Every structure is written in C-alpha cells, then in structure tokens.
N, C-alpha and C positions, 0 to 999 in steps of 0.2 A: 570307267573301269573301277573295280573294287580296290579299296585300300588293302594293305597288308593285314590290318586288324580284322576287316570284314572277311577276308579270305580264309582265315583260320578256321571258322566254323560256319556251317550251314544251318538255316532254320529247319524246323520239322517239315514245313510245307515244301521247302526247297529239296530236302532229302527225298520226300515221297515223289515229287515231280521228276527228279533226276533218276530215281530207281525205275520209274515208269518208262524211261527211255532205253533201258538195258534189256536184253533178252536172256542173258546168262549170268548167274550169280553163284555163290557158294554158301552151302549150309554147313554150320559147325555144330557137331553133336558129340555125344559120348558113345563109344562102342567098346564094350568089355573094359570099362573103367578108364579108358584112354581117350584123348581128344581125336576126333576124326573130321575130315572135311570132304564134301562131295560137290562137284560142279553140277548145277541144275538149271533147267529152264524154268521161268517163272513169269508171273504178272503181278502187278500191284493192284489190288482191288480195295478201294477205300483205305483202310489202315491195316490191311492184311496182305502178307506175301503169300501167294498161292502157287504151289509147286506140284506139278503132275508127277506121279510115280507109278510104276507097275504094281497091280494089286499083290499084296503079300511080299513086297520087297523088303529086304533088310532095313532099308531106310525108314520105312513105315514103322517097323518094330522098334527101331532105336530112337525114334523121335516122338512116338505117341505120348502126349501128355508131358513131355520133357521141356525144360527151358533150353533154348537153342540160340545161336547166333546166326545171322544171315548177312552176307556182304555182297554188294554189287558195286561195280565201278566202271569207269570209262577212262582208260589211261592211254595217252599217246606217247609212246616211247621215243619217237623221233623228235617231237617238240617238247618232251618232258613236261606236259600239262595234263590235267584231267581232274577227276573227282572220285571220291570213294565214300560210300554210305554203309554204315553197320547197324543192324537192328538186333536187339535182344528181346526175346519174348517166348511165350508158351506155344508149343506146337500142338495141333490137334489134327486128326485124320478124318476126312469126310469123303463120301462117295460122289457128292454133287456140290461143287463150289459156287453154284449160282450161274445164271445166264451170262452175265458180263464176263466172268472169269472163264467159263467153259468156252465161249466164243474166241476169246483171246488165246486160249491155250490149245485150240484145235490142232495146230501144226505140230505141237509137241507130244500129243497123245495118239499113239498108234493103236488101233484095236479098241475093244470095248472094256478091257480089263484095268482101267486106270482108277486110281484113288488120288486124292489130293491132300497134301499137307498144307494147313493154313498156319502161318506164323503170325501171331499178333505183334504189331509194332509197339511193344511196351516201352522200350527205350530205343531212341533212334538218334544217331549222331553221324555227322558227315563233314567232309572238308574238301576244298578245292586244293589241288597240289600243283606245284610248278611255279612259273613265273607270272606275276600279276603286275599291273601298272598301279603305282602309288604316287599320285601327283604326276610329275613329269619324268619319273625315273622308275626303272624296273627293280623289283625286290623279289626274293624267293618267298613262297608261301609256306 
C-alpha cells in the first residue's frame, strides 16, 4: 500500500492514466466574466483531453482559445476513497480530433454535427483521497 506521504499527490503519468479510466468529467471556463462548470464526456489522447460538443454550442464559443480547467475523478462515497485529477490548459476547437480520439468518442457523438474541444494538459495535478495503509495502520489521505 501507499504511505500517507505518497498518497498526497499523483505523478503526471498516474494522473493521465487515471483520467483515462473515467468517462465523465467537468470543464471549468468563464461565461460572461463569471466561472462556469459543465459536465462532459471525454477521452484522454496523449496529453490532450478531448471533449465532443455539438457544433456551434455555447461551450465552443466560451472555451475557444481560453485557458480552462478540467477535472475528472472517481469517488466512492460508501467507502470514502477515490482519486481526483485537475488539468489547467489552453482549449482549442477542432472538427477532427484524430482517429484514436474519434473512435473512443463515438458513443458520445450523435449525428454528424460534432466539434471537439481539445484541452492541453499544461498543468496537471491529482491526489488519492480517503483511507490508505501506512505501514500497519490506517491514515487519512
């Protein structure tokens, strides 16, 4: 098991791997000079988070070229354990995210009118939360 010190933070590689196991995340952006959050489907493609959105949606307009945050997590409320990863990076809008991302996102994109927001993982941080084993005793992370 991980020690309490190791549990505090995840490496970049661990963050990317864990995000790749989640299907839903949240994009944090600015709308009319105020913070806004939207739940979104996504995939991790290399060091980009790829989010399908309907062409011409307000989310496309609000995030085009902007610095945004993205968060994904897997939290088990019953056992009070899990992980959370946050990315901060520049968003850009593309019509074709590439073969790998397009295949992974197929269930999320209905019709032919999809665009894709790519968020570069400029800064990435993550942590495990809940109870971890440190030696022979339990500690909170």
